[in-house]
N, C-alpha and C positions, 0 to 999 in steps of 0.2 A: 873393479869397475864394471864387471860385468852385471853385478848386483843393482849397482848405481843405472845402470842404465835400463834394467828391467822396472825398477821402481818410476824411472820416468816414464816408460811408457804405459805402465800400470796407471799411473796419475794424468797421463793424456788420455787414456781410454775411460777411468771415470770422470775427466773434464767432461769428454764429448757426453758421455751419458748422460750427466748433470745436465748439459747444455739441451740435448733432446728432451729430457724430462721437464725441464723448465721451460722449453718452448712449447710442449705439451700443454704444460698448465697454464702457459698465457694463452694460447689460442681457447682452451677449457674457458678461462674466464672472460676473454673477448667474446667468447659465443653467449655465456650467460649475463654478461652485460647488455649485448644487443638485444636478448630478449627482453630483459628487463625494461630497456627503454622503450621498446616495441608497447610492452604493457602499461609502462607510465603514459605514452602517446594516447593509449585506448582509453585510461582513466580520464586522462584530460580531455580528450573530446566527449567523452561522456558527460563530464562536468559541464563543460561549454554548452552541451546540448539540453541537460537539466537547467542551467540556468536561463536559456532561452526558454524553455518550455515554461520556466516558473516566469519570468517576465511577459509572457505572451497572455498567459491566463492569471496570473497569479495564484495559483493553486486553488481558487475559490470555486465551489462546485455551482456554478451559475445554472446548469442543467438541472440540479436536483431543486434550486430554488423555484424555477421556473415551473418545473412539476408541481411541486407544492403549491405553489400558485394557482396553478391550473386545477389540482385536483381540490382547493378550498374552495375556489370559484364556483366549481361542478357541484360541489356539496351545497354553497351557499345560495346558489340561484336557481337550480334545476330539482324542482321536487321530486323528481322519481329518483334521482341520484340521493338525495338525502334521506327518501324513505326508506331505499336500499341499504343505505350505511347506516342508519339507524334500526334497521332490523337486525344487521349483522353485528351492531354494538351492542343490541339488546341479549343477543344469544352468547356472548362472550362475556369474559369476566368483566364485574364493574371497574374493576383497575386499569382494564383497556379503555374503557371509555375516558376516565381519569387522563391516561396519557394522550389519547387523540384531543382531548379539550386543549391540553398543554400544546398540541402540535399545533392547531388552530392558533392559538394564542400567538406562539414563537412564529408562525409563518405570517401573522398579521404584522407583527413588529419588523419581521425582516421588510416585509413591504412598504411600511412607513420608514423605516430608515432609509430605503433604497429611493423612494419617492424625494425624501427630505436632503438626499446627496451623502449620505452618512453611509458608513460600512455597514452592512448586514449581515457579516459573515457570523459574527456571535449568535444573533437571532436565529440563523438558518442551521448553525451547529446544534443548537438548542433543540430545534424543530427536528431534525434529523434523529438527535439521540432519543427523543420522545418516542418518534416512530419508530425507531427499532425497538425501543422498551416495551412499545406497544404489540408490535407484530411477535416478539418473544413471548409476551404473555398469552397472545392468541393462539400461537403456536402450541404451546405448553398445554393451554383448554383444549385445543382439538386433539391433541395427543392423549391427554387423559381421558377424554369421550370415547375416543376409538379404542384404547387399552379396555375401558370399561364395557364397550359394547363388545369386543372380543371376547372377554370374559363372561358375559352372558350369554353369548352363542355357544359356548363350549360347556358351559354349565348348565 
């Protein structure tokens, strides 16, 4: 009988130990779930904020369109600006001039679309792309000329 009593005590001790482990595990899982809920709440708030921002501006780069329109108007109607730009274009790669002409055309198309109540986003994106390519070409040309000059100065 003594052995049966010892087994019962051992089983009770093991049961208490298992209960404590289960309680600790449950507390850990509860804590992790609380953290995940906090993260989900933060993600949900960010999604709502992004949706609000998207509704407000529609994601359209109006500032870029206005800047491009102002630059085009300055080029078109201010002879000093036109002369300066033409001089800079003449110094750059002829490919840049083609890109800039396409920027002007895309800018005109965007303004015409906006005036007619249409969505000018495609034309504005085309203008931005051409402007980016023109900048890349001009930057490459300047870099090449600077490297050539540095090589001449060294040698």
